[in-house]
C-alpha positions in Angstrom: -22.7 35.3 197.9 -19.8 33.1 198.1 -17.6 33.7 201.5 -14.1 32.4 202.0 -14.3 30.9 205.6 -11.1 29.3 205.7 -8.2 31.5 204.2 -8.0 33.9 207.0 -9.9 32.0 209.7 -8.5 33.0 213.2 -8.3 31.0 216.5 -10.8 31.0 219.3 -8.2 33.2 221.2 -8.8 35.8 218.9 -12.4 36.4 219.8 -14.8 36.1 222.6 -16.7 32.7 223.3 -19.9 34.3 224.4 -22.6 34.7 221.8 -24.4 38.0 221.6 -27.6 39.5 219.7 -26.4 41.8 217.1 -28.1 44.9 216.2 -25.4 46.8 214.1 -23.1 46.3 211.4 -19.9 48.5 211.6 -18.0 49.2 208.3 -14.4 50.3 208.2 -11.4 50.6 206.1 -8.3 48.8 206.6 -6.1 51.9 206.1 -3.3 49.6 204.8 -2.0 48.6 201.3 -3.2 45.2 199.8 -3.9 42.8 202.8 -1.4 44.3 205.1 -4.1 44.8 208.0 -4.6 41.0 208.1 -0.9 40.2 208.2 -0.7 42.8 211.2 -3.2 41.1 213.1 -1.9 37.7 212.5 1.3 38.7 214.3 -0.3 41.4 216.9 0.2 40.2 220.5 2.2 37.2 219.3 -1.0 36.1 217.3 -3.2 36.2 220.1 -5.1 39.8 219.4 -8.7 40.0 220.0 -8.8 43.2 217.6 -10.0 41.1 214.6 -12.9 42.3 212.5 -15.4 39.6 211.6 -15.2 40.1 207.9 -12.8 41.6 205.3 -13.8 42.5 201.7 -10.9 42.8 199.3 -10.5 45.4 196.6 -11.6 42.7 193.9 -14.7 42.2 195.8 -13.8 38.7 197.6 -15.2 38.4 201.0 -13.2 36.7 204.0 -14.9 35.6 207.1 -12.4 35.5 210.1 -14.8 34.0 212.8 -18.5 33.3 213.2 -20.5 36.4 213.3 -22.5 35.4 216.5 -19.3 36.0 218.5 -17.5 39.4 218.9 -13.9 40.8 219.5 -12.4 44.2 220.7 -12.4 45.6 217.2 -13.6 48.9 218.1 -12.4 49.0 221.5 -15.8 50.1 222.7 -17.4 47.4 224.8 -21.0 47.9 224.2 -20.6 48.6 220.5 -18.4 45.6 219.8 -20.8 43.2 221.8 -23.7 44.2 219.5 -21.9 44.6 216.2 -20.5 42.6 213.2 -17.4 44.5 211.9 -16.6 44.5 208.1 -13.3 46.0 206.9 -12.8 46.9 203.5 -9.2 46.7 202.0 -8.8 50.4 201.3 -5.8 52.9 202.4 -8.4 55.7 203.5 -6.7 59.2 203.6 -3.3 59.3 201.4 -0.6 62.2 201.0 1.0 63.2 198.1 4.9 63.0 197.9 7.4 65.1 196.2 7.6 62.7 193.3 3.8 62.9 192.9 3.0 59.6 194.4 0.5 58.9 197.2 1.3 57.3 200.4 -0.6 56.4 203.5 0.2 57.1 207.0 2.9 54.2 207.1 4.3 55.4 204.0 2.9 52.7 201.8 2.8 53.5 198.2 -1.0 53.6 196.8 -0.9 51.7 193.5 -2.5 52.4 190.1 -3.3 56.0 190.7 -6.6 55.1 192.6 -6.9 58.3 194.5 -9.6 60.9 194.5 -9.6 64.6 195.8 -12.2 65.4 198.4 -11.7 67.6 201.4 -12.9 66.3 204.7 -11.6 66.0 208.3 -8.4 67.7 207.3 -7.3 65.4 204.5 -7.8 66.0 200.7 -7.1 62.7 198.8 -8.5 59.1 199.4 -8.1 55.8 197.8 -11.1 55.1 195.9 -13.4 52.3 196.6 -13.8 49.9 193.9 -17.2 48.8 192.2 -16.8 45.3 192.9 -15.8 46.1 196.5 -18.7 48.4 197.0 -21.2 45.8 195.4 -19.9 43.0 197.6 -20.3 45.1 201.0 -23.9 45.9 200.0 -24.6 42.3 199.3 -22.8 41.0 202.5 -24.6 43.6 204.5 -28.1 42.7 203.2 -27.4 38.9 204.0 -26.2 39.7 207.5 -29.2 41.9 208.1 -31.6 39.2 207.2 -29.8 36.7 209.2 -29.7 38.6 212.4 -32.8 40.7 212.0 -30.8 44.0 211.6 -32.6 46.8 210.0 -31.6 47.5 206.4 -31.0 51.3 207.1 -27.6 53.2 207.1 -26.4 56.0 209.5 -26.7 59.1 207.5 -23.5 60.8 208.1 -19.8 59.7 208.7 -19.3 61.9 211.6 -18.9 60.8 215.2 -22.2 60.5 217.2 -22.1 60.0 221.0 -25.2 57.7 221.1 -24.3 55.6 217.9 -24.6 52.3 220.0 -28.3 52.7 220.1 -29.0 53.0 216.5 -30.0 49.7 214.8 -28.6 49.3 211.4 -25.3 50.0 209.7 -22.8 52.4 210.9 -19.2 53.5 210.4 -16.2 53.2 212.6 -16.0 56.9 212.2 -19.5 57.1 214.0 -18.1 55.3 217.0 -14.4 56.8 217.2 -14.3 60.4 217.4 -10.8 60.7 215.7 -11.4 58.1 213.0 -11.6 59.0 209.5 -13.1 55.9 208.1 -15.2 55.2 206.2 -14.5 58.1 204.4 -17.3 60.2 202.6 -16.3 58.9 199.0 -18.4 55.9 200.4 -21.9 57.1 199.0 -24.2 56.3 201.8 -27.4 57.2 199.4 -26.2 54.5 196.7 -25.2 52.1 199.2 -28.7 52.3 200.8 -30.3 51.8 197.3 -28.1 48.8 196.7 -28.9 47.4 200.1 -32.8 47.5 199.7 -32.8 46.6 196.0 -30.1 43.7 196.7 -28.7 44.5 193.2 
């Protein structure tokens, strides 16, 4: 898998300098349009924020590495979880809301393009941006490579809901498993299919 390690590479100030053993991969969505989450992080705290994720996977399936995955940041804001995890953000708006003129917007009123929403009731929301086939496949391939590199079990937590002991799980989890009020990754992310692709590497 080809990974772009230069386009959105961050400074040392944007992550911690200490290396840590990884036991988890945390998947999340950007909740923003296009690459707007990257633009926000580039300017947050005058460019000095430590809230960066390790990787971003674009809607077209391109993988961007922001910093070396042996380090960590304050991505989750959960000290133990951040230290032992590698974070991957999918460009995806997550929950979207229908407007009076039949368009869909996210929490910042950014318009969801190309009618890429799907109806599914969960967590008080009913419409979500779809995850593209190319993006889904790239995430599975990336997770497979990272699991092998860091000796992380190739297994995915079986629910999208919050779990108070999630930091003890070894494998792939979601931001919603860590953060009680989080809605990502939403249930349109097919855990069963992802697990099959992860272990078949296809």
